[in-house]
N, C-alpha and C positions, 0 to 999 in steps of 0.2 A: 292362447297356448303356447309354448316353447314348438318350433318346428326346427331348428337349426340350431348347434352348439357346436363352437370351433372350439378346441383348447390345445395349447400348444407351449411345451415346455415348461409344464406344471407338476410337480412332485417326479415321479415316474412315466408320466405321459407324455411323449415328444411332440406326437400328431397326432391327435384325436378328432374326426370330422364325425357330427353327426347325426341323422333326419327322423324327426318323431314326428307320429299322426295320434290321433284322437284314440283313446281308451287307455287300455291297461300295458303299461311297459313293465317288465323286471330287469334287475343286472341280476348275475348269480357266479360265481366263480370262488375258486379254491381263497381259504381265508390270506389275508395278506396280499392277495392280489391285486388289491385296488379300488374296492368297491367306495368305500367310503371316500376315497379319495374325489372321485366324480361328483359323490354331493359336494363337496368342501369347493371345488370348483365352482359350481352351480352357484355356492352360497357367496363366494368373493365376486362373481357376476353381478350378482342381486346387492352388491354394497358392501360386503362382508368386509373383515379384516384382510388385510391384503399384505404379509409380512416378505419379506427377500428368501426367506427359509423355506419356501414354496417353488423358488424357482429353481428348473432342473439345475443338477451340479454340472458348471463347466461353464453353462449356459450364463447373458447378459441380461435376458427378460424373458418372463411369460405371459401368456397373452390371452385372454378367453373372451369370445364374440359369441352374441345369441340373437337369436332373431324367434321374435314373438308375433303371431297372425289374432285375428278373431278375438280382441280384446273387448273387456267390456267397455259398455256405452259411459257410464260415469268416469273411468279411466280415460277413454279419449279426450270427455272434455277437458280432465284435470293436465294433461299433456299440452291441449289446446290452449289453455289459458297460461299455463306454462313459457308458450313458448316452443313447442318441439311437437308441431301437430305430428301425426302419422301419415305416411306417404306410400300410397300404393298398398295397403291395408296391412303395412308390416314396421315392426319398432326395433329398431338396433340399437343393442347394448356394449360395449365395449370396455373391458377393464384391461391394463395394461402393469404388470408390475416389474419395479426394476431394480438392480442390485443398488444404484447408483441413491437410492430411496424414493425415488422422482415421477411416481407413480401418476397411472392417466387413467380418465375417467371420461369417458363419451357415451353421449346421447342422441341418435339419429346423425351421425359422423362429426359431431361439435364438441368441443371439451369443456366439462365444466368442473365446477368443485365438487369434491364428494360427498357434500350435507346435501349438495341439492341433487346430487345423482342417487343417492339415500330415499328422497324422499319420493321421487320420483318412480324409484323400484317399489316403492309398497303398495300391495294387492297383486300386485302380479302372481307369486308362487307363496303358498303355504309348505314349510318345509315340518316336516314333523321325523324328529330325530330323540337321542336320550335325554337331551336338556330338556325339550317338551315333555315328554315322557315325564319327566322325573318332577318336571311342575306345576304337574296335578296333588302331589304329596306337598304343595306349599298353598296354604290356605288362602292366602294372601291373593293368589292368580284366579282364584275361583270367580270374584264377583267380575272380573276382565271377562272372564271366559263365559261367562251366565250372558253379559251385555252384549257379545259378540255373537253370541249364537241369536240374541234376538235382535238384534240390527240396533242396539240402543246406542250408539256412540252419538248423537246429536242429543238426546237426551242428557245423557251424563255430561256432555260437554257445556250444558245448560246450567246445572246445578251445580257446578264447576264453579261456572263464571261468579254463582250470587254466591256461592263458600267464601270466595277468596275475596270478593268486595264486606261481606259479612266480618268475616277476619281480619281485616283492614281496617274495618271501625274498632272492632274488638283490640287491637294494638294502641290504637289511636288512645281507648280507653284509658289503658293500662297506665300510659306516659302521662296520664294526666291524673289519675289514680294517688301522687303520691300524698306522702301523710301531709297533714297540716302544717305539722312544725318544720319540716323540710320545706315545705314552700314558703312560709314566711321564715325560714332562712335565706332562702335563695332572694326572696324580695328585698329584705334587708341588704344583701352583698350588691343587687344590682343598685340600688337607690343610691347606696355608699360612692360604688364605681360610678354613676351616672353625675353625681354632683361633684366630684371629683373633676371629672371633665370641666362640668360646666364650671366651675369656680377659674379654672383654667383660660378656661373660654378660648379653645387654640383658631386662631385664623390661619384657612388654605394659602401658603406661600410665604406664613409671616418667618418663619422660621430660618429661610434662605437669606432673605432681606435683613435680618436683625445681626443675622453672621457676617455679611456683610459691612453691615455697618460699624459693628464693633471692632472690624479688620480697618478699617477707616480710622476710627478716632481711637485706637490702641497706636498709630501711627501720625497721630495728629503734628505732632513736634517738627516730623520728618517732611511730611507732606506740604505743611507752612514752608518750611526752607526751600524744597525744590521747585513750589510752585512761583517762590518769590526770584529765583534766579534764573526760570525761566521765563518770568517776565520782563526781568533786567536784558536778559540775551535779546529777547526780540525785541522790546521795544524802549525801552529808557537806556540801556547801556549804562557802561561806569567807567571810572575815572580811567581815563587815555582811550578808550573803547568805545566804539560806535556800535549801535545797536544794528541787529540783521536788518532791521525796518529802513535805518537811516540807511544803511550800505545799497541795501537793493535800491532805494532812491536815487542814491547817487548812479546805480549800474543803469537804471533807467531812463536818466536823464541826459547819459552817455548815449546810449543806443538810439536813441529818439533822433540826436546829434548826427547820429553817424548815418542814418538814412538820408538826412540832404545831400551827404556825399556821396552814398552808395545804394540806391532803392532796390538793387538784387539782394542784397542781405538786408534785411527788412525783420526782426523777430520783436519788434516791437509788442506785437500783439501777448508774445509768451509769456514777456518780463512783467507785462504790466497785470496777467494774470496772475502769474507769481506775486509779484507787488501786494496786492489787494487779497490774495489769499493770505498772506501771513499778518497783513492789515488785520483780516477777520480772525486769524488762530490769534495773533493777540489779546484782542479785544475778547474772547472767549476765555483766556486766560487769567485777564482781567477780573473779570464776572468772577470765576470760581474762588480767583482769591479774596477777592471783595465778600464774597458769600461762605465763604468758609469760618463757621464758628466750632468752638470746643465748649460746649454746654457742661457746668460744672456738673457732674452726679450723672450724667448720662449714659456712660459707659456702665456705671455700677446697676443702674438700673433694664440696661440690656442683658447682661449677663443674668442678674435673679431671672429675667425673662425668660431666658434661655435652660435658664435650671431647671423653670418649671416645666417645658415643653417637655425636655431632656426626661421628666419621672412619668410623664404619658406614655412613655415607647414599650411598655408593659402591655399594652393597649395595640401598640402598632410601631411600626418601622418610622412613619412619616405622620401628619396631621390630619391626612387625607383617610388612610388605614385607621388612627383612632376615634373620625369622625363618624367613619362607618361601622367601630365597633360600638360606637353611641348608639346609632340606630338600630344595631340588631337588639342590643340592648333594652331599649326601651319597647321593640317588638315583644321579647320575652316577657317584659315587667307587664306590659298590656295582658298578653294572654295569663299569665298567676292570676292578677286583678279579675279578667273578667273571666277567671275558670269554671265557676258556674255556670256562666253563659254559655260554656262552649260544653259543656256537662247534658246542658239540657240540648245542647242542639244534636249532639254524639246519640243520645238516648232515643230522641226522633229519629235519628237515620239508621240506630240499631236496631228497633223495631220494625220500623220499615224493611229494611233488609232481609232480617230474618222472615217475614213473612213473605218476600219476595223468594228466597228461599225454600222455606217449608211448603210453598203451593208447589214449586218445580220438584222438591225432592221428595211428596207425595203421589204427585203424576207419576214419577221414575220408580217409585216404591210399586204403586198398583201395576205397573207394567211391568215391573221385575216379578211380582208374583203370579201374575197371567205367563208370563212366559215359562217360568221355574216348575208350573204346572205343566206346561206344555209338552217340556224337557223329560221331564220323570216320567210321562208317558210314551214319548218318543225314544226314549233312552230303552225303558224297561222293553219295548220291541225291536229296538236292535240288540239290546243284549240277547234277550232271545234267542235272535238268530244266530250268536257269537256263541253260545251252548251254556248261556246263564240267565234261563228261564224263569228259575229258583231266588234269581239276586232281587233286591230291592236297592232304589238310590233315592235320595231325598236335597233336596236345597230348603236350607233352614239358614234364617235371618236373625242376626244379632244387631239391638236396635242402636245406634250412637248417638249419646244423650247432648254433643253439640253439634253444629252445621259445620260439615267437615266435606271435603271432596271426595268425590265417591259416589255422595249418597248417604240418605239417612239410617242405613246398614250395612253392617258387614254380611259376607257369605262364605259358606262351606259346604261342600258337598260330604254326603253322609252316604256310606252303601255296607250294604250287606250281600255277602254269594250265598250265603246256605239260609235254607228256608228255616224258621221260628228263630234266627237269630234277630237280634235289634240292631237298625241299622248304626254304627258308629264312624268316626271323623275318616275320611278315605285314607289319612296316610299310617291310620294303625288296622286297617284290618283286610288292603286289599294286598294281594301278592303278585308278584310281578307279571306274572300270566294272565292274572283278572284286570290287572293293572294296564297293560297291552290291549285288551279288549275293551277297555271302557274306553283309555282312549281314543280307540279306532271307531268304537260305537260315537264319542264327541263327534270325533271329524267328519263320521259321515251327518250327522245331523248338520255341522256347518257348512257341509257341502253343499246343502239344501237352498243356504239362506246366503252365503258367501258369492260375491261375485268373483273372487279368486277364479281363474281356468286351470290352473296346475296344483297338484297337491303331491307332494313326495313324501314316502314312507322310507326311511332310514330301519330296517328289520326289526319293526313291528311286530311281527311275531316271534321276538324275544320273550322267550317264557310259556310258550304256550304247544302244546305237543297232543299227540291222539287225535282223536276226531275232530276236535276245534278248531285244529288248525286250518282243515279241511273251508269249516267257515270262515277265520279269516281272508281266506283266497275268495269266496264265494261276496264275502264282503267290501272287499276292494273292486270286483269288479263290476258288482253293484254302484258303489261309487264313480266307475269308471264310464258308465254310462251316459252321464251326463258331465266330464269331468276329466281334462287329460291327467291321466292317473301314475307316476315312476313310485317303484318299489324297490330295494334293494332288501333282498331275502337268500335265506339259506335252507327254507321249505322248500321240498319239491312240489307239494301239494299246494302251497300258495303259487311259486313258478308257473304251473302248468294251465292256471288262469289267464294268461297273459296272450294279449293279442301278438306284444312284440316280447321278443326275448331276446337282450344282449348276453352275451357272453364273455367275463372280461376275466383275463389271464396275464401274465406275466412271460416273457422269452427276456434272453443274453445274446445279443448280436455284436460281433467285435468287440467283446468284450466290457460292453454295456447294457443294463438290466433297464428292459421299458415296459410299460403297459399297454398292453393292446386289450380295444372293445370291438367287437362282432356281434352284427346281427346274426342271429342262429337260422338256416334252413329248418326245414321239419325233421329230416335224417338228423343234423347237427345238435337239436333240439332235444331229440328224446335220450342221446347219447349224454346229454350236458344234466338231463332230470334223472338218468339210469345211475350217473354219478352221484348225485345229489342223495339219491335214495340209500345207496350202498349198502356193503353187507349182502351174506347168502350168496346163491349162485349167481354170475352175471345176468344170464338170459332171463331166469325167472323176474330178477329185477327190472331188466327191459319190459318185461312184459308188463310188469306193473306200473310203470312209467308210461307205459303204451296205454294203459287203462284210466290211468290219472288226467291223460291228454284226451281221452275219448270222452269221460265224465266231464270233464270240465267246460267241454264245448255245447255239450246237449244241455 
């Protein structure tokens, strides 16, 4: 349950620190005082949307902190597995909204991503506001509510898993079920493309080697001239000019002679190294010159081969990509030519997975039928407590033709508030007040099976009046016997049942408006109930308020 809430610079709330206990807690105040703002703050604390618009004007940030105790065992295990164990029996949540847009979420003092934060907040608090109220008008929500009331989430997850596997096989079957004509056309295209690649028979690295050879052969005359010139200069020499090798020979001989006269200047090893290196270089040039041949027609064949390789670029920018594309084509062709075998495999898988789905779905359906019967009986009792003793509530099932997530049936709630009138779809027959009472009855049932420790009702008494409003207060107090219940209300008949009564009001201080939340004393509470009842002579209304308090305690 929520034991402490601290709100700072959120909307008109400058600094609000509240401590809560078990039982029924109500919040009342004039219209526009900021009652719903408190619920909004709690919604943000639990991972709701946090906009900079919520920050108090003139401030850089808003902060909301909450402390929870007495958590359900399964929730404690979830926190432990996520790495956020509860210390000293307390869970600490923190949200910070900044004008810069860099919002912060913390669990147990550790900053975590908002997505993980939201997951960890699931199951702490059940908030019922106008959105949840209106959701009853949408039949697509009814099945989820039925499953929640029966604790069937694990069974639904099992059915959903089987349905997704089955649907995946159906998609694969559709992909294979192209027409014979289309399949043959595709087979012809693939065979032509594979044959085109095989005819060229490209070899990895071939294109680069051919390009280099083409460059060499295209410049054969110049290469022959340059290599001859280099060899003459290095080794043979020319008319009137000694070769480099001969000049080095003379230099070598002179330096060897020099050592005999001055041993300190000994560079014989260096000149010999240069001498033999030039000799080796000259030999390499000679070999290249002797082996360089210009084969007639070779250049034409290279150019033709490069043209063939270039035609394959529609399959890839390199030979490697072309060969990879060919492999993919072969795989696709194999699938097409063996499609019948694949159909047989898929049909077996389809039959097996459908059987798995039907087994799980039938079990879920049986549990839903049993659960629906319990809910129908339970709701009749709950609705009778709320002044709808002649109403009828039914859960009706509509079979699904094909396996789908959610189960083998759709679910819709039917309702009749009057004796003798047949039940009709909820959205068509329930008034605002009846819908409020129906939602309260459903929440009352949910409180018996949910591990959630805190329930919040935002104006659940909307559209309800007369003697029935007193029944709403009784129902909230009954739920609060086992749960922590918060309620925002405009009805004194509901507020009178509270164990803790907070007043919410606005005040102006220093030219600024702020919202205050104050725990009311017994005398203050009497005055607030008197205000809420309104009308007539004040003293008479105060007597009425005092009687409400006395009756609710009884």
